[in-house]
C-alpha positions as a printed NumPy array, in Angstrom:
array([[ -0.737,  11.352,  24.927],
       [  1.308,   8.897,  26.923],
       [ -0.33 ,   7.882,  30.245],
       [  1.58 ,   8.986,  33.314],
       [  2.881,   5.611,  34.334],
       [  5.921,   6.55 ,  36.33 ],
       [  3.947,   7.763,  39.347],
       [  2.314,   4.358,  39.686],
       [  5.502,   2.674,  38.516],
       [  7.507,   4.078,  41.41 ],
       [  5.021,   4.755,  44.171],
       [  3.644,   1.233,  44.179],
       [  7.162,  -0.169,  44.086],
       [  7.01 ,  -3.369,  46.022],
       [ 10.389,  -2.984,  47.693],
       [  9.48 ,   0.256,  49.429],
       [  5.711,   0.073,  49.734],
       [  5.803,  -3.225,  51.563],
       [  8.711,  -2.283,  53.762],
       [  8.023,  -2.485,  57.496],
       [ 11.595,  -1.804,  58.589],
       [ 14.004,   1.028,  57.774],
       [ 17.726,   1.561,  57.57 ],
       [ 17.492,   3.908,  60.593],
       [ 15.798,   3.843,  64.013],
       [ 15.152,   7.582,  64.533],
       [ 11.386,   7.758,  65.173],
       [ 11.056,  11.437,  64.211],
       [ 12.801,  10.905,  60.86 ],
       [ 10.599,   7.872,  60.191],
       [  7.496,   9.947,  61.008],
       [  8.568,  12.614,  58.484],
       [  9.117,   9.872,  55.922],
       [  5.649,   8.412,  56.472],
       [  4.061,  11.854,  56.18 ],
       [  5.904,  12.238,  52.867],
       [  4.419,   8.959,  51.64 ],
       [  0.887,  10.129,  52.496],
       [  1.443,  13.398,  50.625],
       [  2.755,  11.427,  47.65 ],
       [ -0.442,   9.391,  47.462],
       [ -2.375,  12.689,  47.405],
       [ -0.058,  13.921,  44.616],
       [  1.107,  16.835,  46.735],
       [  4.572,  16.261,  45.384],
       [  6.387,  19.419,  46.465],
       [  5.212,  18.979,  50.045],
       [  6.205,  15.311,  49.949],
       [  9.717,  16.201,  48.744],
       [ 10.031,  18.662,  51.63 ],
       [  9.128,  15.903,  54.123],
       [ 11.673,  13.458,  52.657],
       [ 14.372,  16.127,  52.642],
       [ 13.516,  16.962,  56.278],
       [ 13.873,  13.27 ,  57.141],
       [ 17.277,  13.227,  55.404],
       [ 18.378,  16.385,  57.245],
       [ 17.496,  14.763,  60.534],
       [ 19.108,  11.434,  59.626],
       [ 21.577,  11.626,  56.651],
       [ 21.868,   7.824,  56.437],
       [ 18.115,   7.37 ,  55.774],
       [ 18.48 ,   5.338,  52.561],
       [ 14.755,   4.981,  51.827],
       [ 14.158,   8.75 ,  51.979],
       [ 16.71 ,   9.414,  49.224],
       [ 14.989,   6.829,  47.025],
       [ 11.52 ,   8.315,  47.57 ],
       [ 12.627,  11.89 ,  46.925],
       [ 14.425,  10.843,  43.743],
       [ 11.367,   8.952,  42.507],
       [  9.182,  12.053,  42.842],
       [ 11.71 ,  14.211,  41.002],
       [ 11.646,  11.657,  38.174],
       [  7.848,  11.751,  38.088],
       [  7.976,  15.549,  37.836],
       [ 10.551,  15.357,  35.03 ],
       [ 13.232,  17.04 ,  37.137],
       [ 15.859,  14.474,  36.232],
       [ 18.971,  16.401,  37.247],
       [ 17.626,  16.838,  40.774],
       [ 16.57 ,  13.19 ,  40.834],
       [ 20.073,  12.054,  39.904],
       [ 21.772,  14.387,  42.371],
       [ 19.841,  13.141,  45.392],
       [ 20.05 ,   9.503,  44.212],
       [ 23.84 ,   9.71 ,  43.975],
       [ 24.073,  11.099,  47.515],
       [ 21.862,   8.28 ,  48.789],
       [ 23.773,   5.602,  46.895],
       [ 26.999,   6.721,  48.566],
       [ 25.429,   5.77 ,  51.906],
       [ 25.012,   2.13 ,  50.845],
       [ 28.466,   1.386,  52.216],
       [ 27.108,   1.926,  55.713],
       [ 26.535,  -0.941,  58.123],
       [ 22.726,  -0.583,  58.073],
       [ 22.354,  -1.167,  54.304],
       [ 20.591,  -4.422,  53.488],
       [ 20.369,  -6.345,  50.173],
       [ 16.918,  -4.82 ,  49.743],
       [ 18.441,  -1.324,  49.804],
       [ 20.931,  -2.284,  47.095],
       [ 18.039,  -3.655,  45.016],
       [ 16.041,  -0.44 ,  45.53 ],
       [ 18.897,   1.734,  44.298],
       [ 19.615,  -0.551,  41.35 ],
       [ 15.96 ,  -0.323,  40.343],
       [ 15.966,   3.453,  40.843],
       [ 19.028,   4.048,  38.669],
       [ 17.795,   1.651,  35.977],
       [ 14.663,   3.77 ,  35.613],
       [ 16.502,   7.079,  35.923],
       [ 18.975,   6.162,  33.17 ],
       [ 16.107,   5.127,  30.897],
       [ 14.364,   8.455,  31.431],
       [ 17.633,  10.268,  30.664],
       [ 18.223,   8.265,  27.492],
       [ 21.385,   6.687,  28.913],
       [ 20.43 ,   3.272,  27.58 ],
       [ 23.772,   1.513,  27.862],
       [ 24.04 ,   2.493,  31.528],
       [ 20.435,   1.445,  32.145],
       [ 21.112,  -1.939,  30.565],
       [ 24.265,  -2.518,  32.622],
       [ 22.632,  -1.337,  35.852],
       [ 19.678,  -3.666,  35.413],
       [ 21.919,  -6.631,  34.583],
       [ 23.85 ,  -5.948,  37.777],
       [ 20.851,  -5.609,  40.07 ],
       [ 18.547,  -8.245,  38.567],
       [ 19.88 , -11.126,  40.734],
       [ 18.917,  -9.151,  43.869],
       [ 15.169,  -9.037,  43.094],
       [ 13.054, -11.616,  44.904],
       [ 10.739, -13.987,  43.032],
       [  7.566, -12.219,  44.182],
       [  8.709,  -8.922,  42.651],
       [  9.721, -10.653,  39.419],
       [  6.067, -11.647,  38.945],
       [  4.88 ,  -8.03 ,  39.135],
       [  3.844,  -5.955,  36.129],
       [  6.571,  -3.394,  36.913],
       [  9.308,  -5.978,  36.63 ],
       [  7.956,  -7.698,  33.497],
       [  7.65 ,  -4.33 ,  31.712],
       [ 11.171,  -3.371,  32.7  ],
       [ 12.538,  -6.781,  31.69 ],
       [ 10.902,  -6.464,  28.282],
       [ 12.48 ,  -3.026,  27.851],
       [ 15.929,  -4.322,  28.815],
       [ 15.597,  -7.313,  26.49 ],
       [ 14.645,  -4.885,  23.708],
       [ 17.714,  -2.748,  24.445],
       [ 19.924,  -5.811,  24.184],
       [ 18.865,  -6.129,  20.534],
       [ 19.258,  -2.42 ,  19.747],
       [ 22.345,  -0.983,  21.429],
       [ 24.833,  -2.358,  18.91 ],
       [ 22.696,  -1.294,  15.918],
       [ 22.601,   2.452,  16.535],
       [ 22.763,   4.529,  13.355],
       [ 24.718,   7.724,  12.865],
       [ 22.657,  10.703,  11.746],
       [ 23.413,  14.388,  11.425],
       [ 20.391,  16.612,  11.686],
       [ 20.231,  19.997,  10.011],
       [ 17.74 ,  22.826,  10.411],
       [ 16.138,  23.937,   7.15 ],
       [ 17.593,  27.254,   6.071],
       [ 15.895,  30.638,   5.793],
       [ 13.442,  31.722,   4.509],
       [ 11.982,  28.57 ,   6.118],
       [ 11.77 ,  28.4  ,   9.93 ],
       [ 11.029,  32.106,  10.331],
       [  7.683,  31.642,  12.109],
       [  7.396,  30.939,  15.818],
       [  5.928,  27.509,  15.185],
       [  6.12 ,  25.357,  12.043],
       [  5.577,  21.615,  12.043],
       [  4.407,  18.478,  10.178],
       [  6.399,  18.991,   6.926],
       [  5.44 ,  17.071,   3.764],
       [  6.893,  17.23 ,   0.237],
       [  5.81 ,  16.336,  -3.269],
       [  7.51 ,  13.385,  -4.981],
       [ 10.006,  15.501,  -6.897],
       [ 11.044,  17.267,  -3.669],
       [ 10.37 ,  20.677,  -5.203],
       [  7.429,  21.727,  -2.995],
       [  7.191,  21.633,   0.807],
       [  4.027,  22.139,   2.85 ],
       [  3.798,  22.573,   6.611],
       [  1.543,  23.816,   9.376],
       [  2.32 ,  27.357,  10.54 ],
       [  1.23 ,  28.928,  13.826],
       [  2.25 ,  32.246,  15.365],
       [  1.945,  31.17 ,  19.001],
       [  0.28 ,  28.876,  21.489],
       [ -2.505,  31.226,  22.581],
       [ -6.198,  30.617,  21.97 ],
       [ -6.262,  33.198,  19.183],
       [ -3.113,  31.965,  17.425],
       [ -4.582,  29.889,  14.647],
       [ -3.049,  27.282,  12.354],
       [ -2.658,  27.669,   8.587],
       [ -1.07 ,  25.612,   5.819],
       [  1.94 ,  27.28 ,   4.203],
       [  4.029,  26.181,   1.238],
       [  7.359,  26.97 ,  -0.435],
       [  9.04 ,  25.887,  -3.672],
       [ 12.588,  24.87 ,  -4.503],
       [ 14.348,  27.208,  -6.936],
       [ 16.805,  26.073,  -9.657],
       [ 19.701,  27.107,  -7.403],
       [ 18.417,  24.719,  -4.693],
       [ 16.981,  27.346,  -2.352],
       [ 13.473,  27.631,  -0.938],
       [ 11.156,  30.474,  -1.835],
       [  9.576,  32.543,   0.92 ],
       [  6.689,  30.497,   2.412],
       [  3.185,  31.666,   1.557],
       [ -0.349,  30.629,   2.411],
       [ -1.252,  27.681,   0.21 ],
       [ -4.479,  29.303,  -1.014],
       [ -7.245,  31.638,   0.105],
       [ -9.745,  28.901,  -0.676],
       [ -8.115,  26.62 ,   1.921],
       [ -6.877,  28.768,   4.81 ],
       [ -9.802,  30.319,   6.669],
       [-10.587,  32.007,  10.004],
       [-10.56 ,  28.491,  11.494],
       [ -7.593,  26.179,  12.08 ],
       [ -6.119,  24.328,   9.091],
       [ -3.094,  22.076,   9.528],
       [ -1.459,  18.609,   9.557],
       [ -1.889,  18.065,   5.843],
       [ -1.009,  15.409,   3.275],
       [ -0.599,  15.833,  -0.472],
       [ -0.383,  13.422,  -3.391],
       [  2.953,  12.874,  -5.102],
       [  1.978,  15.2  ,  -7.946],
       [  0.644,  17.92 ,  -5.626],
       [ -2.942,  17.823,  -6.936],
       [ -4.947,  16.372,  -4.026],
       [ -4.689,  17.854,  -0.534],
       [ -6.206,  16.472,   2.649],
       [ -5.845,  18.413,   5.868],
       [ -7.249,  18.829,   9.367],
       [ -9.569,  21.637,  10.409],
       [-10.938,  22.06 ,  13.916],
       [-14.219,  23.595,  15.086],
       [-15.341,  24.667,  11.598],
       [-19.119,  25.233,  11.144],
       [-19.557,  22.054,   9.062],
       [-17.461,  19.89 ,  11.394],
       [-18.673,  16.411,  12.35 ],
       [-16.719,  16.613,  15.628],
       [-13.828,  18.448,  17.265],
       [-11.38 ,  18.063,  14.368],
       [-12.287,  16.795,  10.904],
       [-10.545,  15.905,   7.664],
       [-11.14 ,  18.003,   4.555],
       [-10.209,  17.356,   0.917],
       [ -9.317,  19.854,  -1.823],
       [ -8.436,  19.251,  -5.475],
       [ -6.205,  21.369,  -7.656],
       [ -7.904,  21.771, -11.038],
       [ -6.299,  23.625, -13.928],
       [ -3.636,  24.978, -11.593],
       [ -5.975,  26.346,  -8.885],
       [ -7.099,  24.9  ,  -5.574],
       [-10.852,  24.358,  -5.506],
       [-12.921,  25.023,  -2.42 ],
       [-12.355,  22.189,   0.099],
       [-15.134,  19.963,   1.367],
       [-15.616,  18.075,   4.603],
       [-14.938,  14.377,   3.92 ],
       [-18.283,  13.521,   5.498],
       [-19.609,  11.029,   8.036],
       [-18.137,   7.981,   6.286],
       [-14.656,   9.307,   7.104],
       [-15.091,  11.773,   9.97 ],
       [-16.697,  11.092,  13.339],
       [-17.838,  13.018,  16.406],
       [-14.372,  12.414,  17.849],
       [-10.901,  13.703,  16.941],
       [ -9.906,  12.881,  13.356],
       [ -6.55 ,  14.213,  12.228],
       [ -3.005,  13.633,  10.905],
       [ -3.865,  12.408,   7.392],
       [ -1.485,  10.586,   5.046],
       [ -2.451,   9.999,   1.417],
       [ -0.937,   7.232,  -0.637],
       [  1.199,   8.653,  -3.432],
       [ -1.6  ,   8.572,  -5.995],
       [ -4.351,   9.595,  -3.591],
       [ -6.301,   6.342,  -3.657],
       [ -5.955,   5.45 ,   0.063],
       [ -6.05 ,   7.794,   3.052],
       [ -4.62 ,   6.86 ,   6.452],
       [ -5.324,   8.985,   9.529],
       [ -5.422,   8.921,  13.323],
       [ -8.632,   9.01 ,  15.365],
       [ -9.792,   8.354,  18.918],
       [-13.294,   7.338,  17.838],
       [-15.152,   4.361,  19.232],
       [-14.406,   0.937,  17.816],
       [-10.637,   1.142,  18.149],
       [ -8.152,  -0.753,  20.266],
       [ -6.9  ,   2.083,  22.46 ],
       [ -6.719,   5.854,  22.763],
       [ -5.72 ,   6.927,  19.238],
       [ -5.712,   4.358,  16.441],
       [ -4.828,   4.475,  12.764],
       [ -7.779,   4.201,  10.376],
       [ -8.044,   4.225,   6.589],
       [-10.491,   4.987,   3.78 ],
       [-10.378,   4.31 ,   0.024],
       [-11.256,   6.707,  -2.812],
       [-13.894,   5.117,  -5.046],
       [-14.113,   5.387,  -8.835],
       [-16.739,   8.135,  -8.566],
       [-14.456,  10.229,  -6.328],
       [-16.293,   9.462,  -3.068],
       [-14.58 ,   7.891,  -0.049],
       [-15.45 ,   4.558,   1.531],
       [-16.485,   3.954,   5.126],
       [-13.38 ,   4.355,   7.314],
       [-12.006,   1.142,   8.79 ],
       [ -9.602,   0.44 ,  11.628],
       [ -6.197,  -0.734,  10.389],
       [ -6.265,  -3.638,  12.845],
       [ -4.433,  -5.   ,  15.866],
       [ -1.115,  -5.646,  14.149],
       [ -0.478,  -1.902,  13.993],
       [ -2.875,  -0.544,  16.645],
       [ -2.526,  -1.262,  20.37 ],
       [ -4.345,  -0.426,  23.59 ],
       [ -2.287,   2.786,  23.772],
       [ -1.717,   5.47 ,  21.107],
       [ -0.846,   5.202,  17.419],
       [ -0.613,   8.525,  15.604],
       [  0.955,  10.354,  12.624],
       [  0.738,   7.698,   9.894],
       [  2.871,   8.231,   6.784],
       [  2.508,   5.884,   3.817],
       [  5.76 ,   5.927,   1.864],
       [  5.616,   6.665,  -1.864],
       [  5.893,   3.001,  -2.891],
       [  2.633,   2.159,  -1.044],
       [  4.465,  -0.676,   0.721],
       [  5.779,   0.907,   3.946],
       [  3.646,   2.595,   6.616],
       [  5.465,   4.738,   9.187],
       [  3.696,   5.782,  12.395],
       [  4.342,   6.881,  15.984],
       [  3.322,   4.719,  18.935],
       [  3.795,   4.238,  22.642],
       [  2.063,   0.859,  22.541],
       [  4.791,  -1.139,  20.803],
       [  8.095,  -1.808,  22.557],
       [ 10.267,   1.285,  22.313],
       [ 12.871,   3.421,  24.022],
       [ 10.762,   5.908,  25.924],
       [  7.666,   7.882,  25.009],
       [  6.411,   7.832,  21.425],
       [  8.71 ,   6.012,  18.98 ],
       [  8.603,   5.869,  15.176],
       [  7.814,   2.441,  13.71 ],
       [  7.339,   1.015,  10.25 ],
       [  5.057,  -1.784,   9.081],
       [  5.7  ,  -3.446,   5.73 ],
       [  2.801,  -4.427,   3.482],
       [  3.102,  -7.928,   2.028],
       [  0.309,  -9.339,  -0.127],
       [ -1.994,  -6.64 ,   1.181],
       [ -1.319,  -7.465,   4.854],
       [  0.47 ,  -5.186,   7.339],
       [  3.37 ,  -6.955,   9.03 ],
       [  4.621,  -6.704,  12.64 ],
       [  5.901,  -3.137,  13.26 ],
       [  9.662,  -2.532,  13.399],
       [ 11.221,   0.125,  15.632],
       [ 13.445,   2.504,  13.619],
       [ 16.071,   2.269,  16.358],
       [ 18.631,   4.68 ,  17.792],
       [ 19.103,   7.584,  17.417],
       [ 15.993,   8.247,  15.29 ],
       [ 14.116,   7.152,  18.393],
       [ 15.276,   7.993,  21.894],
       [ 13.871,   8.574,  25.389],
       [ 11.741,  11.537,  24.224],
       [  8.589,  11.607,  22.091],
       [  9.106,  11.19 ,  18.347],
       [  5.848,  12.253,  16.772],
       [  6.182,  12.185,  12.972],
       [  8.599,  11.543,  10.118],
       [  8.357,  12.259,   6.386],
       [ 10.767,  10.539,   3.994],
       [ 11.328,  11.751,   0.451],
       [ 10.526,   9.592,  -2.573],
       [ 14.246,   9.431,  -3.34 ],
       [ 14.84 ,   8.033,   0.195],
       [ 17.634,  10.54 ,   0.757],
       [ 16.208,  12.72 ,   3.553],
       [ 13.787,  12.358,   6.449],
       [ 12.006,  15.547,   7.526],
       [ 10.662,  16.175,  11.014],
       [  9.909,  18.851,  13.622],
       [ 11.948,  19.675,  16.712],
       [ 10.607,  21.649,  19.67 ],
       [ 12.916,  24.213,  21.247],
       [ 11.956,  25.208,  24.794],
       [ 14.128,  27.793,  26.494],
       [ 13.723,  29.167,  29.985],
       [ 12.194,  32.622,  29.938],
       [ 11.29 ,  32.586,  26.226],
       [  8.444,  31.353,  24.067],
       [  8.366,  27.803,  22.78 ],
       [  9.498,  27.493,  19.174],
       [  9.388,  24.587,  16.76 ],
       [ 11.571,  24.211,  13.684],
       [ 11.719,  22.074,  10.569],
       [ 14.715,  19.714,  10.409],
       [ 15.982,  16.946,   8.181],
       [ 18.636,  14.217,   8.259],
       [ 19.934,  11.719,   5.727],
       [ 17.801,   8.61 ,   6.05 ],
       [ 19.967,   5.583,   6.921],
       [ 20.446,   3.22 ,   4.003],
       [ 20.544,   0.286,   6.448],
       [ 16.798,   0.653,   6.946],
       [ 15.364,  -0.997,   3.846],
       [ 12.216,   0.692,   2.564],
       [ 11.873,  -0.845,  -0.864],
       [ 13.207,  -0.463,  -4.372],
       [ 14.301,   2.914,  -5.643],
       [ 11.664,   5.186,  -7.132],
       [ 12.109,   7.482, -10.079],
       [  9.961,  10.425, -11.099],
       [  8.893,  11.282, -14.648],
       [  7.308,  14.605, -15.509],
       [  5.8  ,  15.812, -18.755],
       [  2.71 ,  17.043, -20.578],
       [ -0.3  ,  15.466, -22.276],
       [ -1.711,  17.29 , -25.263],
       [ -3.912,  16.909, -28.343],
       [ -1.762,  15.738, -31.256],
       [ -3.887,  17.738, -33.724],
       [ -4.294,  21.063, -31.917],
       [ -1.498,  21.1  , -29.349],
       [ -4.034,  21.882, -26.606],
       [ -3.348,  20.419, -23.131],
       [ -5.512,  17.504, -22.023],
       [ -6.688,  16.276, -18.635],
       [ -6.003,  12.554, -18.967],
       [ -5.664,   9.571, -16.631],
       [ -2.186,   8.054, -16.396],
       [ -2.087,   4.553, -14.923],
       [  1.109,   2.688, -14.106],
       [  0.273,  -1.024, -14.138],
       [  2.354,  -4.035, -13.153],
       [  2.271,  -6.305, -16.182],
       [  3.118,  -9.275, -13.994],
       [ -0.169,  -9.299, -12.078],
       [ -2.245,  -6.51 , -13.682],
       [ -2.245,  -4.457, -10.476],
       [ -2.383,  -0.668, -10.697],
       [  0.696,   0.702,  -8.942],
       [ -0.136,   4.407,  -9.35 ],
       [ -2.787,   6.492, -11.024],
       [ -2.492,  10.229, -11.662],
       [ -4.238,  12.953, -13.663],
       [ -2.628,  15.456, -15.995],
       [ -3.606,  19.101, -15.505],
       [ -6.306,  20.257, -17.901],
       [ -4.908,  23.787, -18.08 ],
       [ -1.244,  22.987, -18.643],
       [ -1.206,  19.259, -19.462],
       [  1.416,  18.771, -16.745],
       [  1.739,  15.449, -14.968],
       [  4.092,  13.685, -12.557],
       [  4.477,   9.89 , -12.319],
       [  6.366,   7.542, -10.011],
       [  8.126,   4.393, -11.196],
       [  9.442,   1.607,  -8.924],
       [ 12.604,  -0.016, -10.241],
       [ 11.438,  -3.545,  -9.58 ],
       [  8.248,  -3.486, -11.621],
       [  7.877,  -4.682, -15.21 ],
       [  5.266,  -2.066, -15.989],
       [  3.098,  -0.419, -18.59 ],
       [  1.967,   3.209, -18.659],
       [ -1.542,   3.784, -20.01 ],
       [ -2.607,   7.333, -20.871],
       [ -6.356,   7.526, -21.486],
       [ -9.045,  10.08 , -22.14 ],
       [-12.484,   9.369, -23.592],
       [-12.642,  10.5  , -27.207],
       [ -8.955,   9.782, -27.811],
       [ -6.952,   6.729, -28.782],
       [ -5.092,   5.328, -25.737],
       [ -1.351,   5.879, -25.592],
       [  0.448,   2.794, -24.307],
       [  4.071,   2.583, -23.177],
       [  6.273,  -0.256, -22.094],
       [  8.109,   1.622, -19.346],
       [ 11.353,  -0.301, -19.455],
       [ 11.649,  -0.711, -23.22 ],
       [ 10.558,   2.848, -23.994],
       [ 12.967,   4.226, -21.374],
       [ 10.515,   6.707, -19.861],
       [ 11.787,   6.533, -16.268],
       [ 13.337,   9.65 , -14.758],
       [ 12.402,  11.861, -17.724],
       [ 11.744,  15.546, -17.071],
       [  9.846,  16.464, -20.262],
       [  7.958,  13.442, -21.606],
       [  5.545,  14.642, -24.295],
       [  2.442,  12.459, -24.606],
       [  0.369,  13.072, -27.736],
       [ -3.189,  11.773, -27.673],
       [ -4.894,  11.307, -31.026],
       [ -8.626,  12.092, -31.291],
       [-10.731,   9.117, -32.339],
       [-11.412,   9.264, -36.065],
       [-11.437,   6.938, -39.016],
       [ -8.003,   5.92 , -40.242],
       [ -6.13 ,   6.688, -37.022],
       [ -3.825,   3.949, -35.764],
       [ -1.761,   3.159, -32.656],
       [  0.723,   0.514, -31.564],
       [ -0.93 ,  -1.885, -29.137],
       [  1.978,  -2.186, -26.664],
       [  2.398,  -4.805, -23.948],
       [  0.776,  -7.677, -25.849],
       [  3.182, -10.582, -25.492],
       [  3.665, -13.911, -27.274],
       [  6.302, -16.591, -26.829],
       [  8.778, -16.995, -29.682],
       [  7.175, -18.594, -32.712],
       [  3.769, -18.858, -30.934],
       [  0.479, -16.986, -31.055],
       [ -0.937, -17.746, -27.57 ],
       [ -1.349, -14.573, -25.492],
       [  0.905, -14.479, -22.437],
       [ -0.599, -13.526, -19.045],
       [  1.368, -10.237, -19.063],
       [ -0.886,  -9.114, -21.945],
       [ -4.03 ,  -8.831, -19.786],
       [ -3.514,  -5.173, -18.797],
       [ -3.422,  -3.957, -22.394],
       [ -6.279,  -6.23 , -23.477],
       [ -8.482,  -4.799, -20.743],
       [ -7.646,  -1.271, -21.919],
       [ -8.651,  -2.13 , -25.485],
       [-11.937,  -3.577, -24.252],
       [-12.537,  -0.382, -22.226],
       [-11.808,   1.767, -25.294],
       [-14.339,  -0.145, -27.403],
       [-17.007,   0.026, -24.702],
       [-16.518,   3.791, -24.35 ],
       [-16.726,   4.203, -28.121],
       [-19.613,   1.9  , -29.178],
       [-19.675,   3.233, -32.758],
       [-15.995,   2.464, -33.367],
       [-14.89 ,  -0.608, -35.289],
       [-11.228,  -1.588, -35.483],
       [ -8.724,  -3.482, -37.567],
       [ -6.277,  -5.614, -35.569],
       [ -3.034,  -6.082, -37.493],
       [ -0.254,  -8.508, -36.601],
       [  3.381,  -7.79 , -37.498],
       [  6.578,  -9.849, -37.231],
       [ 10.302,  -9.309, -37.701],
       [ 12.152, -10.726, -40.727],
       [ 13.231, -14.01 , -39.15 ],
       [ 11.718, -16.883, -41.134],
       [ 10.004, -17.056, -44.502],
       [  7.55 , -14.408, -45.636],
       [  4.69 , -16.928, -45.85 ],
       [  5.337, -18.295, -42.376],
       [  5.507, -14.795, -40.888],
       [  2.299, -13.829, -42.659],
       [  0.398, -16.73 , -41.072],
       [  1.977, -16.214, -37.607],
       [  1.072, -12.527, -37.572],
       [ -2.521, -13.323, -38.595],
       [ -2.898, -15.915, -35.831],
       [ -1.607, -13.413, -33.266],
       [ -4.137, -10.815, -34.429],
       [ -6.868, -13.487, -34.141],
       [ -5.761, -14.208, -30.551],
       [ -6.464, -10.578, -29.626],
       [ -9.832, -10.753, -31.425],
       [-10.76 , -13.977, -29.609],
       [-10.035, -12.403, -26.209],
       [-12.345,  -9.476, -26.954],
       [-15.112, -11.758, -28.221],
       [-14.894, -13.851, -25.036],
       [-15.26 , -10.588, -23.083],
       [-18.62 ,  -9.973, -24.777],
       [-17.749,  -7.727, -27.708],
       [-19.351,  -8.422, -31.08 ],
       [-16.894, -10.076, -33.5  ],
       [-18.112,  -7.83 , -36.309],
       [-16.489,  -4.828, -34.636],
       [-13.01 ,  -6.331, -34.974],
       [-11.452,  -7.25 , -38.292],
       [ -8.049,  -8.95 , -38.356],
       [ -5.155,  -9.161, -40.779],
       [ -1.59 , -10.44 , -40.822],
       [  1.076,  -8.157, -42.227],
       [  4.011, -10.474, -41.596],
       [  7.305,  -8.62 , -42.035],
       [  6.066,  -6.267, -44.783],
       [  5.736,  -3.062, -42.709],
       [  8.614,  -2.812, -40.21 ],
       [  8.656,   0.214, -37.891],
       [ 12.451,   0.263, -37.956],
       [ 15.08 ,  -1.657, -39.92 ],
       [ 15.521,  -5.25 , -38.724],
       [ 19.22 ,  -4.668, -38.087],
       [ 19.444,  -5.368, -34.351],
       [ 17.651,  -7.615, -31.849],
       [ 16.17 ,  -4.464, -30.273],
       [ 14.737,  -3.301, -33.586],
       [ 13.386,  -6.754, -34.328],
       [ 11.587,  -6.689, -30.993],
       [  9.954,  -3.371, -31.921],
       [  8.763,  -4.824, -35.218],
       [  7.049,  -7.768, -33.508],
       [  3.855,  -5.908, -32.634],
       [  0.099,  -5.543, -32.831],
       [ -1.446,  -2.349, -34.223],
       [ -5.014,  -1.091, -33.887],
       [ -6.629,   1.007, -36.615],
       [ -9.988,   2.796, -36.391],
       [-12.176,   1.894, -39.364]])
């Protein structure tokens, strides 16, 4: 993915390419050197190395030949050989024929060699030492400005290196030849990854999954479903926090729009439905892959090399519409994307931090992992995750758990004489890298209060401060199971809705429903006489004007009445026991009228909404504590 820059970087090096004089006078050695340069231009690297080594054998003090041979070894990735010959050459600098230019050449050579080896402190020190020797013409070149930018970047990073301890995931995971791109559900109890048995043309990719047992061990990985894995390649997947929406990559399938396409599958009543191609609004004739769903499945990020981008691979996104379709994919923009490659997006569970890999932003070597924070809907300047998460090698992808405790990734193991293998690893994610408020997970069931039957309902977590939907999930129609995420910072309401039922409304903080494993949500079928507490309708003390934080619940009540056009309601106001009975009676009536007035302004007929004030006559709980008094100050809705 990364362009081969080092060949150009070294071979067009101004110090050597423009040189007309040498550190020796032996004509035959110089001829061998020049032949080596011609072979280098033709990319006949092994032959070029032989010429430079022949020149060195003939004249051991030939400083330029050591530099050239070392540069080619670096280009070929043979770093140990590059360092060995460079060290021998550097030892000759003490000779009488060495000029300042030779010292500059070797300083430049070792600066680059140390960078390629990941020896960043030594690279930084070497460059600082040699920089005064470079002439002004060279300092205007692209090679120098790129190197200077890298060194300046290192100066901000070397003293901020984290300490991480990586660990390979234990058996029965990591028992295939190749496994990569791990993702987990929000509760950390299911892992999915791409499995492949080899690198041959007939070794295909499949999606495998495993589950965490009560004793904190993984089950034996199995194919995710027969409906998803096929004779074609399926891999690099993303799943919603609750494990009910899966998007993955499949290549060369019969219904493909291009080489690799994105497919979506939904788990309904506990079973994965047949996947569908996401269509021409999302896929293109080019490579489309590496999906990342937001936690609730409303936004999909992915990488593509289609036309209309800024470079090779860019990050794009699409939004799931209310009818379940997906919008036209759009480029994420130039803040994140560059003229090089951006791949492997991962939107963290709070929908506020996007991780991705790039070789276009300033980094340590090849591909580095970056994050971009979302503020007011705008992606901010990417931040490098620093050492040692990033190093001189390619870092391709990272997945961080909702609890922010572990980061999961893949490591390639290449051994001489054996097949390549890749393994799943994890490390504790550094707490110094701030990725938002803590998240908690609540799990439970939604069921019919009359029959006990499970219900497929929509659960929406809404910020009461600005009426923005933070997450939206569905409960399973077969089991009633659901999983929700809660950010600590939000003052939020949970709305559980299904047409034909009264809405169930929670105040998340007051009702203490964060981090609950078995929340039971009872939905009441719509029928005359049924009543519910209209939570999250707020008034200032001793006033009846609706506060802005009430909008989310008011909108839900309007939606309920529109979905049930034959339903009329009674809006009842209640107070605590502070103040006289007559005063409380009037205050509660005025508050009920405030709710009625809102609905009338929204276009509903006033005849559908009767109002009454109950004052302090019907407390939910005894008015013995401030907490109980708060519960008694409420609005209730009754179906007439």
